[in-house]
Biopython code that builds the backbone (N, CA, C, O; Angstrom):
import numpy as np
from Bio.PDB.StructureBuilder import StructureBuilder

atoms = [
    (1, "MET", "N", (88.346, 13.864, -98.177)),
    (1, "MET", "CA", (87.695, 13.231, -97.070)),
    (1, "MET", "C", (86.190, 13.159, -97.349)),
    (1, "MET", "O", (85.709, 13.786, -98.293)),
    (2, "SER", "N", (85.468, 12.427, -96.567)),
    (2, "SER", "CA", (84.027, 12.226, -96.748)),
    (2, "SER", "C", (83.214, 13.422, -96.281)),
    (2, "SER", "O", (83.686, 14.274, -95.529)),
    (3, "ARG", "N", (81.969, 13.453, -96.757)),
    (3, "ARG", "CA", (81.004, 14.452, -96.281)),
    (3, "ARG", "C", (80.066, 13.757, -95.304)),
    (3, "ARG", "O", (79.679, 12.605, -95.500)),
    (4, "ILE", "N", (79.712, 14.479, -94.252)),
    (4, "ILE", "CA", (78.839, 13.942, -93.204)),
    (4, "ILE", "C", (77.673, 14.893, -92.993)),
    (4, "ILE", "O", (77.859, 16.109, -92.937)),
    (5, "PHE", "N", (76.468, 14.339, -92.876)),
    (5, "PHE", "CA", (75.267, 15.123, -92.604)),
    (5, "PHE", "C", (74.872, 14.886, -91.147)),
    (5, "PHE", "O", (74.638, 13.748, -90.739)),
    (6, "VAL", "N", (74.801, 15.963, -90.369)),
    (6, "VAL", "CA", (74.491, 15.860, -88.942)),
    (6, "VAL", "C", (73.078, 16.385, -88.704)),
    (6, "VAL", "O", (72.806, 17.572, -88.883)),
    (7, "ILE", "N", (72.191, 15.491, -88.302)),
    (7, "ILE", "CA", (70.834, 15.894, -87.926)),
    (7, "ILE", "C", (70.905, 16.388, -86.477)),
    (7, "ILE", "O", (71.435, 15.701, -85.604)),
    (8, "GLY", "N", (70.371, 17.570, -86.236)),
    (8, "GLY", "CA", (70.451, 18.146, -84.897)),
    (8, "GLY", "C", (71.813, 18.770, -84.636)),
    (8, "GLY", "O", (72.340, 18.689, -83.526)),
    (9, "ALA", "N", (72.374, 19.388, -85.657)),
    (9, "ALA", "CA", (73.729, 19.945, -85.562)),
    (9, "ALA", "C", (73.855, 21.047, -84.519)),
    (9, "ALA", "O", (74.965, 21.331, -84.069)),
    (10, "THR", "N", (72.758, 21.672, -84.125)),
    (10, "THR", "CA", (72.812, 22.724, -83.107)),
    (10, "THR", "C", (72.375, 22.222, -81.733)),
    (10, "THR", "O", (72.289, 23.002, -80.785)),
    (11, "GLY", "N", (72.099, 20.925, -81.624)),
    (11, "GLY", "CA", (71.655, 20.340, -80.362)),
    (11, "GLY", "C", (72.803, 20.035, -79.413)),
    (11, "GLY", "O", (73.947, 20.422, -79.653)),
    (12, "GLY", "N", (72.481, 19.339, -78.341)),
    (12, "GLY", "CA", (73.437, 19.050, -77.280)),
    (12, "GLY", "C", (74.681, 18.307, -77.740)),
    (12, "GLY", "O", (75.792, 18.662, -77.345)),
    (13, "VAL", "N", (74.515, 17.292, -78.559)),
    (13, "VAL", "CA", (75.653, 16.527, -79.062)),
    (13, "VAL", "C", (76.207, 17.156, -80.327)),
    (13, "VAL", "O", (77.420, 17.272, -80.500)),
    (14, "GLY", "N", (75.308, 17.558, -81.204)),
    (14, "GLY", "CA", (75.715, 18.097, -82.505)),
    (14, "GLY", "C", (76.624, 19.307, -82.426)),
    (14, "GLY", "O", (77.584, 19.405, -83.190)),
    (15, "HIS", "N", (76.342, 20.236, -81.513)),
    (15, "HIS", "CA", (77.163, 21.443, -81.458)),
    (15, "HIS", "C", (78.578, 21.156, -80.952)),
    (15, "HIS", "O", (79.479, 21.975, -81.135)),
    (16, "ARG", "N", (78.774, 20.015, -80.326)),
    (16, "ARG", "CA", (80.123, 19.598, -79.924)),
    (16, "ARG", "C", (80.786, 18.758, -81.018)),
    (16, "ARG", "O", (82.000, 18.820, -81.212)),
    (17, "LEU", "N", (79.983, 17.983, -81.719)),
    (17, "LEU", "CA", (80.485, 17.069, -82.739)),
    (17, "LEU", "C", (80.929, 17.791, -84.012)),
    (17, "LEU", "O", (81.965, 17.453, -84.584)),
    (18, "VAL", "N", (80.157, 18.779, -84.457)),
    (18, "VAL", "CA", (80.446, 19.467, -85.720)),
    (18, "VAL", "C", (81.861, 20.059, -85.762)),
    (18, "VAL", "O", (82.567, 19.828, -86.743)),
    (19, "PRO", "N", (82.309, 20.810, -84.749)),
    (19, "PRO", "CA", (83.679, 21.339, -84.811)),
    (19, "PRO", "C", (84.748, 20.240, -84.842)),
    (19, "PRO", "O", (85.792, 20.408, -85.472)),
    (20, "LEU", "N", (84.492, 19.130, -84.172)),
    (20, "LEU", "CA", (85.448, 18.022, -84.204)),
    (20, "LEU", "C", (85.563, 17.427, -85.601)),
    (20, "LEU", "O", (86.658, 17.119, -86.072)),
    (21, "LEU", "N", (84.410, 17.271, -86.258)),
    (21, "LEU", "CA", (84.407, 16.709, -87.608)),
    (21, "LEU", "C", (85.074, 17.643, -88.612)),
    (21, "LEU", "O", (85.882, 17.206, -89.431)),
    (22, "THR", "N", (84.733, 18.931, -88.548)),
    (22, "THR", "CA", (85.352, 19.876, -89.487)),
    (22, "THR", "C", (86.844, 20.003, -89.214)),
    (22, "THR", "O", (87.633, 20.149, -90.148)),
    (23, "GLY", "N", (87.239, 19.951, -87.949)),
    (23, "GLY", "CA", (88.649, 20.011, -87.593)),
    (23, "GLY", "C", (89.434, 18.811, -88.095)),
    (23, "GLY", "O", (90.632, 18.908, -88.358)),
    (24, "ALA", "N", (88.754, 17.678, -88.226)),
    (24, "ALA", "CA", (89.387, 16.463, -88.737)),
    (24, "ALA", "C", (89.378, 16.422, -90.260)),
    (24, "ALA", "O", (89.874, 15.469, -90.860)),
    (25, "GLY", "N", (88.814, 17.459, -90.888)),
    (25, "GLY", "CA", (88.842, 17.539, -92.342)),
    (25, "GLY", "C", (87.605, 17.038, -93.062)),
    (25, "GLY", "O", (87.581, 17.012, -94.292)),
    (26, "TYR", "N", (86.583, 16.642, -92.331)),
    (26, "TYR", "CA", (85.345, 16.187, -92.966)),
    (26, "TYR", "C", (84.537, 17.380, -93.453)),
    (26, "TYR", "O", (84.568, 18.449, -92.844)),
    (27, "GLY", "N", (83.821, 17.197, -94.540)),
    (27, "GLY", "CA", (82.846, 18.179, -94.983)),
    (27, "GLY", "C", (81.570, 17.906, -94.218)),
    (27, "GLY", "O", (81.092, 16.771, -94.206)),
    (28, "VAL", "N", (81.007, 18.916, -93.581)),
    (28, "VAL", "CA", (79.840, 18.706, -92.725)),
    (28, "VAL", "C", (78.673, 19.554, -93.204)),
    (28, "VAL", "O", (78.814, 20.747, -93.471)),
    (29, "SER", "N", (77.514, 18.907, -93.306)),
    (29, "SER", "CA", (76.253, 19.600, -93.521)),
    (29, "SER", "C", (75.432, 19.384, -92.269)),
    (29, "SER", "O", (75.445, 18.297, -91.691)),
    (30, "GLY", "N", (74.708, 20.430, -91.842)),
    (30, "GLY", "CA", (73.947, 20.307, -90.612)),
    (30, "GLY", "C", (72.508, 20.741, -90.770)),
    (30, "GLY", "O", (72.206, 21.638, -91.557)),
    (31, "LEU", "N", (71.626, 20.113, -90.030)),
    (31, "LEU", "CA", (70.202, 20.415, -90.042)),
    (31, "LEU", "C", (69.844, 21.195, -88.782)),
    (31, "LEU", "O", (70.292, 20.868, -87.683)),
    (32, "HIS", "N", (69.024, 22.237, -88.965)),
    (32, "HIS", "CA", (68.545, 23.003, -87.821)),
    (32, "HIS", "C", (67.068, 23.295, -88.009)),
    (32, "HIS", "O", (66.559, 23.235, -89.128)),
    (33, "ARG", "N", (66.378, 23.610, -86.922)),
    (33, "ARG", "CA", (64.938, 23.882, -86.980)),
    (33, "ARG", "C", (64.617, 25.354, -87.129)),
    (33, "ARG", "O", (63.729, 25.724, -87.896)),
    (34, "LYS", "N", (65.326, 26.189, -86.409)),
    (34, "LYS", "CA", (64.999, 27.612, -86.349)),
    (34, "LYS", "C", (66.005, 28.425, -87.160)),
    (34, "LYS", "O", (67.199, 28.123, -87.150)),
    (35, "PRO", "N", (65.527, 29.461, -87.867)),
    (35, "PRO", "CA", (66.432, 30.284, -88.676)),
    (35, "PRO", "C", (67.603, 30.865, -87.888)),
    (35, "PRO", "O", (68.711, 30.978, -88.412)),
    (36, "GLU", "N", (67.359, 31.234, -86.630)),
    (36, "GLU", "CA", (68.445, 31.830, -85.843)),
    (36, "GLU", "C", (69.551, 30.823, -85.518)),
    (36, "GLU", "O", (70.652, 31.229, -85.146)),
    (37, "GLN", "N", (69.289, 29.545, -85.646)),
    (37, "GLN", "CA", (70.315, 28.537, -85.394)),
    (37, "GLN", "C", (71.337, 28.455, -86.530)),
    (37, "GLN", "O", (72.397, 27.849, -86.372)),
    (38, "ALA", "N", (71.024, 29.054, -87.655)),
    (38, "ALA", "CA", (71.961, 29.047, -88.788)),
    (38, "ALA", "C", (73.267, 29.731, -88.409)),
    (38, "ALA", "O", (74.338, 29.294, -88.832)),
    (39, "ASP", "N", (73.195, 30.789, -87.627)),
    (39, "ASP", "CA", (74.411, 31.493, -87.210)),
    (39, "ASP", "C", (75.318, 30.589, -86.377)),
    (39, "ASP", "O", (76.541, 30.662, -86.492)),
    (40, "ALA", "N", (74.732, 29.748, -85.550)),
    (40, "ALA", "CA", (75.531, 28.825, -84.742)),
    (40, "ALA", "C", (76.261, 27.822, -85.626)),
    (40, "ALA", "O", (77.400, 27.452, -85.342)),
    (41, "LEU", "N", (75.606, 27.384, -86.693)),
    (41, "LEU", "CA", (76.261, 26.451, -87.613)),
    (41, "LEU", "C", (77.390, 27.127, -88.376)),
    (41, "LEU", "O", (78.460, 26.546, -88.562)),
    (42, "ARG", "N", (77.150, 28.346, -88.813)),
    (42, "ARG", "CA", (78.208, 29.075, -89.529)),
    (42, "ARG", "C", (79.423, 29.274, -88.628)),
    (42, "ARG", "O", (80.561, 29.159, -89.083)),
    (43, "ALA", "N", (79.184, 29.570, -87.360)),
    (43, "ALA", "CA", (80.271, 29.819, -86.417)),
    (43, "ALA", "C", (81.077, 28.552, -86.135)),
    (43, "ALA", "O", (82.232, 28.632, -85.715)),
    (44, "ALA", "N", (80.479, 27.394, -86.363)),
    (44, "ALA", "CA", (81.148, 26.126, -86.075)),
    (44, "ALA", "C", (82.152, 25.737, -87.152)),
    (44, "ALA", "O", (82.719, 24.646, -87.095)),
    (45, "SER", "N", (82.379, 26.593, -88.118)),
    (45, "SER", "CA", (83.311, 26.374, -89.231)),
    (45, "SER", "C", (82.553, 25.913, -90.455)),
    (45, "SER", "O", (81.484, 25.315, -90.331)),
    (46, "ARG", "N", (83.049, 26.162, -91.557)),
    (46, "ARG", "CA", (82.571, 25.797, -92.891)),
    (46, "ARG", "C", (81.528, 24.686, -92.923)),
    (46, "ARG", "O", (81.818, 23.592, -93.406)),
    (47, "VAL", "N", (80.353, 24.934, -92.434)),
    (47, "VAL", "CA", (79.284, 23.936, -92.414)),
    (47, "VAL", "C", (78.188, 24.363, -93.365)),
    (47, "VAL", "O", (77.737, 25.508, -93.327)),
    (48, "SER", "N", (77.756, 23.446, -94.223)),
    (48, "SER", "CA", (76.585, 23.701, -95.045)),
    (48, "SER", "C", (75.370, 23.513, -94.150)),
    (48, "SER", "O", (75.290, 22.537, -93.404)),
    (49, "ARG", "N", (74.430, 24.437, -94.222)),
    (49, "ARG", "CA", (73.294, 24.346, -93.311)),
    (49, "ARG", "C", (72.019, 24.030, -94.062)),
    (49, "ARG", "O", (71.868, 24.394, -95.228)),
    (50, "HIS", "N", (71.107, 23.355, -93.396)),
    (50, "HIS", "CA", (69.807, 22.999, -93.942)),
    (50, "HIS", "C", (68.767, 23.239, -92.860)),
    (50, "HIS", "O", (68.963, 22.870, -91.702)),
    (51, "SER", "N", (67.670, 23.854, -93.243)),
    (51, "SER", "CA", (66.614, 24.157, -92.287)),
    (51, "SER", "C", (65.425, 23.238, -92.475)),
    (51, "SER", "O", (64.985, 23.011, -93.602)),
    (52, "MET", "N", (64.901, 22.709, -91.380)),
    (52, "MET", "CA", (63.688, 21.889, -91.452)),
    (52, "MET", "C", (62.503, 22.760, -91.831)),
    (52, "MET", "O", (61.547, 22.268, -92.429)),
    (53, "GLY", "N", (62.546, 24.041, -91.496)),
    (53, "GLY", "CA", (61.423, 24.924, -91.742)),
    (53, "GLY", "C", (61.436, 25.567, -93.128)),
    (53, "GLY", "O", (60.522, 26.326, -93.450)),
    (54, "ALA", "N", (62.414, 25.296, -93.933)),
    (54, "ALA", "CA", (62.499, 25.928, -95.245)),
    (54, "ALA", "C", (61.285, 25.581, -96.086)),
    (54, "ALA", "O", (60.937, 24.410, -96.245)),
    (55, "GLY", "N", (60.665, 26.577, -96.605)),
    (55, "GLY", "CA", (59.502, 26.360, -97.457)),
    (55, "GLY", "C", (58.187, 26.175, -96.711)),
    (55, "GLY", "O", (57.135, 26.081, -97.344)),
    (56, "ARG", "N", (58.219, 26.120, -95.405)),
    (56, "ARG", "CA", (56.978, 25.954, -94.623)),
    (56, "ARG", "C", (56.343, 27.304, -94.374)),
    (56, "ARG", "O", (57.029, 28.326, -94.338)),
    (57, "ARG", "N", (55.039, 27.308, -94.204)),
    (57, "ARG", "CA", (54.297, 28.535, -93.890)),
    (57, "ARG", "C", (53.388, 28.302, -92.727)),
    (57, "ARG", "O", (52.677, 29.214, -92.307)),
]
sb = StructureBuilder()
sb.init_structure("model")
sb.init_model(0)
sb.init_chain("A")
sb.init_seg("    ")
for serial, (resi, resn, name, xyz) in enumerate(atoms, 1):
    if name == "N":
        sb.init_residue(resn, " ", resi, " ")
    sb.init_atom(name, np.array(xyz, "f"), 0.0, 1.0, " ", f" {name:<3s}", serial, name[0])
structure = sb.get_structure()
């Protein structure tokens, strides 16, 4: 199946959409702003996570 990148994966729509996509067999990568949001992405099932803040100081 295809891979999908979800911008705002921990937001209002994204946190509902990600489990639906992974449940349908899609590979999902998600973007989040805050490090603590990574746990929410992991909990949503096999999601690759990406942080907007990575590398920033």
